[in-house]
Structure formats: C-alpha cells, structure tokens
LOMARKE-956750 format. One record per residue (C-alpha): residue number from 1; residue in one letter; x, y, z. Coordinates in nm, 4 decimals, decimal comma. Layout:
REC seq type x y z
REC NUM a X Y Z
...
***
This chain:
REC seq type x y z
REC 1 m 20,9010 17,0083 13,5782
REC 2 k 21,0253 16,9679 13,2591
REC 3 n 21,2919 16,7435 13,4184
REC 4 y 21,0269 16,5515 13,6242
REC 5 r 20,8927 16,4972 13,2603
REC 6 f 21,1710 16,3620 13,1058
REC 7 i 21,2088 16,1298 13,4336
REC 8 i 20,8824 15,9928 13,4467
REC 9 v 20,8985 15,9609 12,9851
REC 10 a 21,2194 15,7989 12,9977
REC 11 l 21,1335 15,5174 13,3098
REC 12 l 20,7950 15,4386 13,0705
REC 13 m 21,0215 15,3448 12,7883
REC 14 a 21,2265 15,1624 13,0121
REC 15 f 20,9277 14,9191 13,1224
REC 16 t 20,7943 14,9592 12,7819
REC 17 t 21,1551 14,7801 12,6231
REC 18 q 21,1132 14,5180 12,9796
REC 19 a 20,8089 14,3997 12,8821
REC 20 v 20,9156 14,4056 12,4868
REC 21 m 21,2255 14,1619 12,5929
REC 22 a 21,0498 13,9659 12,8063
REC 23 q 20,7910 13,8404 12,5374
REC 24 v 21,0511 13,7992 12,2714
REC 25 v 21,2825 13,5837 12,5529
REC 26 r 20,9186 13,3744 12,6230
REC 27 r 20,8819 13,3213 12,2291
REC 28 e 21,2272 13,2310 12,2404
REC 29 d 21,2093 12,9832 12,5161
REC 30 r 20,8442 12,8681 12,3357
REC 31 e 21,0267 12,7647 12,0200
REC 32 d 21,3323 12,5979 12,1692
REC 33 r 21,0992 12,3779 12,4000
REC 34 k 20,9219 12,2772 12,1180
REC 35 k 21,2612 12,1773 11,9350
REC 36 k 21,3216 12,0120 12,2520
REC 37 e 21,0334 11,7837 12,2184
REC 38 d 21,0891 11,7091 11,8479
REC 39 t 21,4055 11,6164 11,8626
REC 40 g 21,5098 11,5160 12,2686
REC 41 v 21,7869 11,7797 12,2129
REC 42 v 21,8563 12,1324 12,1656
REC 43 i 22,0939 12,2160 11,8831
REC 44 t 22,2197 12,5600 11,7810
REC 45 d 22,3642 12,7180 11,4582
REC 46 r 22,6640 12,7839 11,7112
REC 47 q 22,6941 12,4171 11,8532
REC 48 q 22,6429 12,2523 11,4649
REC 49 a 22,9130 12,4645 11,3676
REC 50 f 23,1552 12,3953 11,6534
REC 51 y 23,0756 12,0256 11,5968
REC 52 e 23,1034 11,9891 11,2177
REC 53 v 23,4185 11,8978 11,0611
REC 54 r 23,5345 12,1431 10,8239
REC 55 e 23,6284 11,9667 10,4699
REC 56 p 23,9337 12,0997 10,3401
REC 57 h 23,9615 12,2377 9,9906
REC 58 d 24,0742 12,0789 9,6866
REC 59 a 24,3556 12,3153 9,6648
REC 60 d 24,4835 12,1837 10,0177
REC 61 l 24,4808 11,8578 9,9231
REC 62 q 24,7847 11,6589 9,8005
REC 63 w 24,6578 11,3074 9,8209
REC 64 m 24,3346 11,1513 9,8923
REC 65 k 24,1988 10,7920 9,9448
REC 66 v 23,8304 10,6880 9,9643
REC 67 i 23,7489 10,4019 10,1125
REC 68 y 23,4283 10,1904 10,2329
REC 69 r 23,3759 9,9546 10,5152
REC 70 s 23,1222 9,7675 10,6693
REC 71 l 23,1163 9,7481 11,0091
REC 72 d 22,9589 9,4387 11,1656
REC 73 l 22,7840 9,5236 11,4887
REC 74 t 22,8735 9,2368 11,6607
REC 75 k 23,2897 9,2858 11,6257
REC 76 g 23,5409 9,4570 11,8050
REC 77 k 23,3877 9,7512 12,0187
REC 78 n 23,0934 9,7935 11,6996
REC 79 p 22,8343 9,6712 11,9347
REC 80 a 22,7921 10,0377 12,0596
REC 81 l 22,6138 10,1399 11,7960
REC 82 y 22,3386 9,8749 11,8699
REC 83 y 22,2944 9,8870 12,2060
REC 84 p 22,0708 9,9532 12,3966
REC 85 e 21,8117 9,7700 12,1231
REC 86 e 21,5466 10,0121 12,2626
REC 87 p 21,5957 10,3253 12,4488
REC 88 n 21,5846 10,3262 12,7957
REC 89 q 21,7385 10,4910 13,0599
REC 90 d 22,1233 10,4663 12,9080
REC 91 g 22,0189 10,6272 12,6011
REC 92 q 21,9405 10,5333 12,2469
REC 93 s 22,1403 10,3238 12,0205
REC 94 l 22,2190 10,5254 11,6574
REC 95 f 21,9512 10,4128 11,4327
REC 96 y 21,6988 10,5477 11,6709
REC 97 i 21,8897 10,9004 11,7305
REC 98 i 21,8908 10,8741 11,2850
REC 99 m 21,5356 10,7920 11,2426
REC 100 r 21,3828 11,0420 11,5304
REC 101 l 21,6220 11,3382 11,3211
REC 102 l 21,4695 11,2149 11,0016
REC 103 a 21,1127 11,2318 11,1206
REC 104 s 21,1364 11,5485 11,2890
REC 105 n 21,3124 11,6984 10,9692
REC 106 r 21,6139 11,8015 11,1234
REC 107 i 21,8357 11,6049 10,8770
REC 108 s 21,8837 11,5131 10,5128
REC 109 a 21,8852 11,1515 10,3730
REC 110 y 22,0542 11,0703 10,0624
REC 111 e 21,9662 10,7973 9,7870
REC 112 y 22,1899 10,4919 9,8397
REC 113 l 22,3991 10,4415 9,4629
REC 114 d 22,6426 10,1843 9,5248
REC 115 g 22,9493 10,3285 9,4739
REC 116 r 22,8118 10,6555 9,2798
REC 117 e 22,6875 10,8710 9,5889
REC 118 m 22,6060 11,2244 9,5154
REC 119 f 22,5314 11,4226 9,7881
REC 120 t 22,2652 11,7062 9,6414
REC 121 d 21,9445 11,8301 9,6282
REC 122 e 21,8617 11,6457 9,3236
REC 123 f 21,9380 11,2554 9,5305
REC 124 k 21,7803 11,3704 9,8779
REC 125 l 21,4904 11,1239 9,9795
REC 126 k 21,1821 11,2148 10,1238
REC 127 t 21,1298 11,1019 10,4362
REC 128 k 20,7439 10,9301 10,3880
REC 129 d 20,9257 10,7399 10,1076
REC 130 i 21,1988 10,5837 10,3196
REC 131 f 20,9110 10,4694 10,5900
REC 132 d 20,6731 10,3432 10,3070
REC 133 r 21,0078 10,1691 10,1182
REC 134 f 21,0624 9,9742 10,4565
REC 135 y 20,7025 9,9234 10,6289
REC 136 i 20,8026 10,1896 10,8845
REC 137 m 20,4273 10,2741 11,0344
REC 138 y 20,4075 10,6559 11,1075
REC 139 t 20,1662 10,8779 11,1508
REC 140 e 20,1878 11,2709 11,0764
REC 141 a 20,3101 11,5225 11,3310
REC 142 q 20,1050 11,8175 11,5312
REC 143 g 20,2126 12,1157 11,2555
REC 144 s 20,3094 11,8887 11,0285
REC 145 t 20,2959 12,1336 10,6406
REC 146 e 20,3920 12,0358 10,2934
REC 147 k 20,6979 12,2197 10,3073
REC 148 n 20,8216 12,1239 10,6795
REC 149 p 20,6673 11,7231 10,7276
REC 150 k 20,6971 11,5901 11,0860
REC 151 y 20,5896 11,2223 11,1573
REC 152 t 20,5825 11,0500 11,4958
REC 153 v 20,7427 10,7103 11,5132
REC 154 e 20,6706 10,5003 11,7854
REC 155 d 20,9693 10,2881 11,9181
REC 156 a 20,8211 9,9396 11,8331
REC 157 d 20,7790 10,0455 11,4823
REC 158 i 21,1814 10,0980 11,4554
REC 159 p 21,3397 9,8097 11,2848
REC 160 g 21,6443 9,9388 11,5044
REC 161 n 21,7074 9,5113 11,5742
REC 162 e 21,7379 9,4617 11,2479
REC 163 i 21,9909 9,6947 11,1765
REC 164 l 22,2754 9,4778 11,2065
REC 165 s 22,5767 9,6606 11,0214
REC 166 y 22,6746 9,9812 10,8718
REC 167 y 22,8633 10,1496 10,5526
REC 168 i 23,0404 10,3974 10,6241
REC 169 i 23,2787 10,5964 10,3287
REC 170 e 23,5852 10,6706 10,4938
REC 171 q 23,8037 10,9529 10,3593
REC 172 w 24,1840 10,9595 10,3693
REC 173 e 24,3389 11,2731 10,3109
REC 174 f 24,7048 11,4300 10,3100
REC 175 d 24,6710 11,8156 10,3764
REC 176 i 24,9940 12,0165 10,3087
REC 177 r 24,8254 12,3310 10,5097
REC 178 s 24,8639 12,1017 10,8495
REC 179 n 25,1546 11,8794 10,6595
REC 180 q 24,9156 11,5905 10,8334
REC 181 m 24,7715 11,2454 10,7206
REC 182 n 24,3863 11,2684 10,8443
REC 183 t 24,0974 11,0500 10,8450
REC 184 r 23,7694 11,1089 10,9069
REC 185 v 23,4375 10,9263 10,8019
REC 186 d 23,2302 11,1479 10,5454
REC 187 a 22,9046 10,9645 10,5701
REC 188 i 22,7259 10,6576 10,7336
REC 189 c 22,4371 10,4168 10,6072
REC 190 p 22,2353 10,1438 10,7844
REC 191 v 22,2142 9,8557 10,6862
REC 192 l 21,8815 9,6384 10,7193
REC 193 h 21,9123 9,2503 10,7694
REC 194 r 21,5376 9,1054 10,6638
REC 195 t 21,4590 8,7662 10,6148
REC 196 d 21,1797 8,6731 10,3324
REC 197 e 20,8902 8,5215 10,3952
REC 198 f 21,0456 8,1685 10,3129
REC 199 g 21,3356 8,2068 10,5932
REC 200 g 21,6645 8,1572 10,5261
REC 201 e 21,9703 8,3693 10,5644
REC 202 p 21,9031 8,7391 10,6418
REC 203 i 21,9214 8,9536 10,3141
REC 204 r 22,0664 9,2642 10,3720
REC 205 y 21,9184 9,6387 10,2220
REC 206 p 22,1250 9,9303 10,2467
REC 207 m 21,8584 10,2081 10,3468
REC 208 f 22,0057 10,5667 10,3048
REC 209 w 22,2910 10,7376 10,3474
REC 210 v 22,3326 11,0359 10,6622
REC 211 k 22,6039 11,3126 10,6445
REC 212 l 22,8081 11,2561 10,9625
REC 213 n 22,8788 11,6181 10,9791
REC 214 d 22,4800 11,6673 11,0222
REC 215 i 22,4205 11,4592 11,2973
REC 216 r 22,7663 11,5299 11,4497
REC 217 p 22,5919 11,7398 11,7666
REC 218 y 22,3627 11,4935 11,8830
REC 219 l 22,5794 11,2067 11,8264
REC 220 a 22,7703 11,4044 12,1125
REC 221 q 22,5250 11,4254 12,3262
REC 222 q 22,4990 11,0539 12,3300
REC 223 y 22,7812 10,8413 12,5359
REC 224 v 22,8510 10,4930 12,5238
REC 225 f 23,0546 10,2550 12,7142
REC 226 t 23,2743 10,0454 12,4958
REC 227 d 23,4375 9,7835 12,7226
REC 228 d 23,2655 9,5178 12,9019
REC 229 d 23,5284 9,5426 13,1950
REC 230 n 23,4104 9,9326 13,2162
REC 231 n 23,0459 10,0051 13,2245
REC 232 l 23,1135 10,3640 13,2593
REC 233 p 23,0054 10,5582 12,9741
REC 234 r 23,3133 10,7669 12,8730
REC 235 y 23,3269 10,8650 12,4701
REC 236 s 23,0239 10,9673 12,2844
REC 237 l 22,9272 10,8516 11,9625
REC 238 d 23,0884 11,1708 11,8058
REC 239 d 23,4357 11,0156 11,9913
REC 240 f 23,3615 10,6907 11,8818
REC 241 f 23,3582 10,7976 11,4670
REC 242 k 23,6137 11,0813 11,5742
REC 243 l 23,8849 10,8404 11,6781
REC 244 n 23,8318 10,5598 11,4221
REC 245 m 23,7054 10,3361 11,7621
REC 246 y 23,5197 10,0682 11,4954
REC 247 t 23,5876 9,8065 11,3499
REC 248 g 23,5611 9,7411 10,9444
REC 249 e 23,6321 9,5855 10,6597
REC 250 i 23,7082 9,7419 10,3088
REC 251 y 23,4734 9,5692 10,0737
REC 252 k 23,5809 9,8537 9,8232
REC 253 t 23,8171 10,1483 9,6882
REC 254 k 23,7050 10,3926 9,4838
REC 255 n 23,7761 10,3374 9,1217
REC 256 m 23,6811 10,4292 8,7847
REC 257 r 23,5089 10,1160 8,6802
REC 258 n 23,2958 10,1377 9,0135
REC 259 m 23,3909 9,7766 9,1241
REC 260 s 23,3903 9,6218 9,4375
REC 261 l 23,7071 9,4311 9,5698
REC 262 r 23,4907 9,1082 9,5502
REC 263 q 23,4109 9,1912 9,2033
REC 264 l 23,7976 9,2546 9,1588
REC 265 y 23,8762 8,9499 9,3418
REC 266 p 23,6265 8,6681 9,3601
REC 267 e 23,8485 8,4043 9,5027
REC 268 d 23,8869 8,4099 9,9210
REC 269 s 24,2687 8,4244 9,9295
REC 270 a 24,3262 8,6804 9,6743
REC 271 y 24,0286 8,9142 9,8233
REC 272 h 24,1491 8,8809 10,1565
REC 273 a 24,4962 8,9812 10,0571
REC 274 a 24,3869 9,2703 9,8726
REC 275 q 24,2101 9,4006 10,1645
REC 276 d 24,5525 9,3446 10,3949
REC 277 s 24,7357 9,5052 10,1359
REC 278 i 24,5040 9,8565 10,1090
REC 279 e 24,4849 9,8380 10,5121
REC 280 r 24,9242 9,7916 10,4948
REC 281 r 24,9668 10,0704 10,2420
REC 282 l 24,7440 10,3158 10,4028
REC 283 r 24,9037 10,2868 10,7488
REC 284 a 25,2264 10,3349 10,5750
REC 285 f 25,1523 10,6561 10,3486
REC 286 n 25,1956 10,8801 10,6422
REC 287 n 25,5252 10,7072 10,7257
REC 288 d 25,6921 10,7195 10,4166
REC 289 l 25,6064 11,1070 10,3974
REC 290 w 25,8963 11,1994 10,5974
REC 291 v 26,2621 11,1948 10,7034
REC 292 p 26,3180 11,0473 11,0267
REC 293 d 26,5116 11,2578 11,2351
REC 294 r 26,9017 11,1285 11,4128
REC 295 e 26,7002 10,9398 11,7553
REC 296 v 26,4640 10,7541 11,5543
REC 297 l 26,7438 10,6585 11,2844
REC 298 l 26,9687 10,5108 11,5951
REC 299 a 26,6508 10,3322 11,7853
REC 300 q 26,5661 10,1849 11,4026
REC 301 r 26,9325 10,0440 11,3086
REC 302 e 26,9336 9,9023 11,6939
REC 303 a 26,5921 9,7943 11,6408
REC 304 e 26,7782 9,5757 11,3512
REC 305 e 27,1199 9,4976 11,5194
REC 306 k 26,8951 9,3223 11,7733
REC 307 a 26,6839 9,1517 11,5173
REC 308 l 26,9761 9,0487 11,3356
REC 309 a 27,1434 8,9063 11,6383
REC 310 e 26,7998 8,7033 11,7763
REC 311 k 26,8070 8,5597 11,3983
REC 312 e 27,1691 8,4699 11,3796
REC 313 a 27,1397 8,2817 11,7277
REC 314 a 26,8080 8,1335 11,6202
REC 315 e 26,9956 7,9817 11,3700
REC 316 t 27,2947 7,8836 11,5068
REC 317 q 27,0432 7,7289 11,7806
REC 318 t 26,8696 7,5375 11,4932
REC 319 d 27,2181 7,4553 11,3567
REC 320 a 27,3151 7,2627 11,7143
REC 321 d 26,9657 7,1214 11,7546
REC 322 e 26,9931 6,9663 11,3721
REC 323 q 27,3487 6,8010 11,4936
REC 324 g 27,1953 6,7167 11,8350
REC 325 e 26,9657 6,5316 11,6191
REC 326 e 27,1931 6,3740 11,3939
REC 327 k 27,4276 6,2756 11,6634
REC 328 v 27,1298 6,1011 11,8783
REC 329 e 26,9954 5,9465 11,5364
REC 330 k 27,3341 5,7791 11,4516
REC 331 k 27,4063 5,6438 11,7911
REC 332 t 27,0597 5,5420 11,7840
REC 333 r 27,1545 5,3298 11,4101
REC 334 t 27,4858 5,2609 11,5771
REC 335 t 27,2873 5,1238 11,8633
REC 336 k 27,0736 4,9234 11,6945
REC 337 r 27,3324 4,7499 11,4547
REC 338 g 27,5391 4,6509 11,7795
REC 339 a 27,2016 4,4826 11,9519
REC 340 k 27,1059 4,3094 11,5977
REC 341 v 27,5061 4,1507 11,5834
REC 342 k 27,4434 4,0696 11,9261
REC 343 e 27,1049 3,9333 11,8562
REC 344 e 27,2840 3,7489 11,5691
REC 345 e 27,5449 3,6436 11,8071
REC 346 e 27,3380 3,4602 12,0400
REC 347 q 27,0889 3,3025 11,8016
REC 348 e 27,3744 3,1764 11,6766
REC 349 k 27,5104 3,0197 11,9707
REC 350 k 27,2003 2,9145 12,0795
REC 351 s 27,1368 2,7119 11,7294
REC 352 s 27,4935 2,5606 11,7975
REC 353 r 27,3685 2,4657 12,1443
REC 354 n 27,0855 2,2611 12,0226
REC 355 r 27,2716 2,1286 11,7597
REC 356 s 27,5301 1,9821 12,0046
REC 357 k 27,2395 1,8822 12,2240
REC 358 t 27,0700 1,7284 11,9364
REC 359 k 27,3722 1,4700 11,7807
REC 360 v 27,4545 1,1869 11,9418
REC 361 k 27,7262 0,8781 11,8730
REC 362 q 27,6155 0,6280 11,6993
REC 363 r 27,7357 0,2783 11,6980
REC 364 k 27,7989 0,0494 11,3605
REC 365 p 27,5044 -0,2421 11,3895
REC 366 k 27,6450 -0,6014 11,3334
REC 367 s 27,6396 -0,7044 11,0080
REC 368 s 27,3632 -0,9877 10,9433
REC 369 g 27,6002 -1,2579 10,7736
REC 370 s 27,7976 -1,2315 11,0570
REC 371 s 27,5343 -1,3005 11,3474
REC 372 s 27,2310 -1,4797 11,3157
REC 373 g 27,2191 -1,5180 10,9300
REC 374 g 27,5627 -1,6808 10,9399
REC 375 g 27,4460 -1,9101 11,2685
REC 376 s 27,1452 -2,0567 11,0691
REC 377 a 27,3126 -2,1295 10,7393
REC 378 a 27,5446 -2,3541 10,9723
REC 379 r 27,2823 -2,5120 11,0722
REC 380 s 27,0828 -2,5688 10,7349
REC 381 v 27,4171 -2,7526 10,6221
REC 382 r 27,4341 -2,9842 10,9192
REC 383 n 27,0708 -3,0676 10,8976
REC 384 r 27,1462 -3,1704 10,5230
REC 385 k 27,4496 -3,3918 10,6206
REC 386 r 27,2040 -3,6383 10,8515
***
C-alpha cells in the first residue's frame, strides 16, 4: 500500500512541475513576442555577446590611430546604407533601423561633440530630446514608463531621405597579442542634410553618435546588395562595416588641438595631399612591421629588375624616337633649303629669259644735219642767189 502512495505522490509532483514549466515557457514566449513587436528582431544576451567586437586592452596595444571619415551615400558602395528609402519587402535602411531601436529604447545615443566624443552616461541623449531637436513626430508607445520610455514613430515621419552621409570613427590598432593590424569602426553618426526656408545648399546637421557594437546584432539581420549587376543580397550591414566595404574620405584625425584637416590645410591641394599621405601611411604601416621571407625578397627583386629593364627600354626607345625626329627635321630642313635654292634658280632663269625677250636691237637714227635739215639749207641758199 505504501508503495502505491509513493507512486501517486510522485506522479502528482511530476504533473505539477510540468504545469509550472509550461506557464514559465508561455510567459517567456509572451515577453519574446512583445520584444519582437517592439524591435522587429529578437536579440538575446548570448547573441549580443556573439556579435560584439571586443575592444583590446590598452596593455595589448602597441600603436593606435583614430580616424574620422565622412561616408557620402552617393559614392562607391555606400548607397547600400541609404536604400531602400522607405521600408519594403527588401528590408529597411540603416537609419530606419537606428531610429526604431532608439524609439524602443534598445540602444543609447550620445552627444556629438566634434572630436571630443565621450561615450559615457554623462553624455547620453534622451530619445525625446532627439525627436524634438530635429522635429520628428512621435507618440508614446503602450507600456512606456518614466524609467523605460518608448515611442512610436511612423515611417513617413522618419527623415530617411535627408540622411545623405554618415560620420564614422575608425580605429587602426596594432595588437601585440595577435601581432596584427586591426581596423574597426567604433561609432557612427547620421548626418542630416536639410535646407532652410530660403532654399540654397543643404546644411549638415550631425545628429548623434551610436556605438556600432550596440547595433551589430540588428545589422546582422539586414542583408543588402552592394552591386547593381547582382541584385542578390549577399552581405549584411554588419559585414559591410566589418569588411570595410564603405568608401569614405578622411576629414579629421585625433590630435591635441582638436582641429580638422580643413582647418590645418585650408588650400585644396594641401588638403587632398594630406588625405592621400594619411591613407598611404596607414596602408603601409602593417607592411613595414615585418621582415619579408626569401620568396618575397626574390619576388621583389625580380619585380625591381623587370621595372628597371622596362625603364631602360623606354628610355632607349625615347632616345631613338628623338634621334629619328632630329633626322627627319634635318632632312626636312635640307629639303626645304634645296627647294628654296631651286626656286631661286628657277626665278633667276625666268627673269633672265624675260630680260632677253624685252631686249631689242635699236638702229642708229639719222642725224638731222645730213638729212632733211641739210636739204632745206641748200634750197634757201639757191633761192637767195636768184
């Protein structure tokens, strides 16, 4: 009898535990569903940690360079960050993703300080203040509280078509643990291009900074195509930044005076030369750290010898061409001189023939005394004698 009682009690406990677990699962499902309704994508802490790029410790860094770039969304592969202008079956643009996350209070935005960025709680911005500052219409979402404010923004009220560029903070780091040069994007700032009531050129308004690590899991869910010839979306927005597929010009490097390149180099030629110099130094830094092996040295030597041979051949060809041009020019001068002499001779002959034709033998005219004059004198004498 006691054995039957133990069996009954065990079965009752098993059924009770199963019912409690079912209630917990249903509650978690409801919370996940609600979370998905707010953001469109469910991101767990484990997934967040998986996509997060760990920042190296200062003790592991031997060298670092902070670069500020401006991404023009009309150049290179950057239009992948702009299109589609409004959410559709292909997905949504980067700015729409950021605004949705801000409205649902999933990420934090930080003040734009123009080179003095501090990603701390002191410089966090309230989502409501961002919406008010840039005249974005919103309403409070259901379940919003003072500690956890949430907002609803219609697609038509998000100024996605005015976000024509982004600022990014790019860090070039040499890690002594991995002995590698790493490039990572630390933060991104949407730039609003808005014209005033008088028209004219659009004015740029940097809106706020967002840590890229905070939005990486959500960017990994949005795939985009980066080539007009291939409309198959093969890369996610996270890949876009991780693989440095963007095209951006350097407008500032971190310096003690907090001056941009335009302030340091006002002239256009000096400004572009400084940009090219920084790019070359960054690209060549990693190559200058290592001693090449034998195969690389042999390949470099062969390449140098080939380049030298091509240069000598080009110089020889140039000398030959110059000599040929000199010969042709000399021959041309000789030909011209001979033609001129021949022409002068022909003219001389022609003029001599003309002179010979015009020259006529003239007979001596008879003197007047021996002809008619003498006859008249004689007749006058005879008349007087008569």
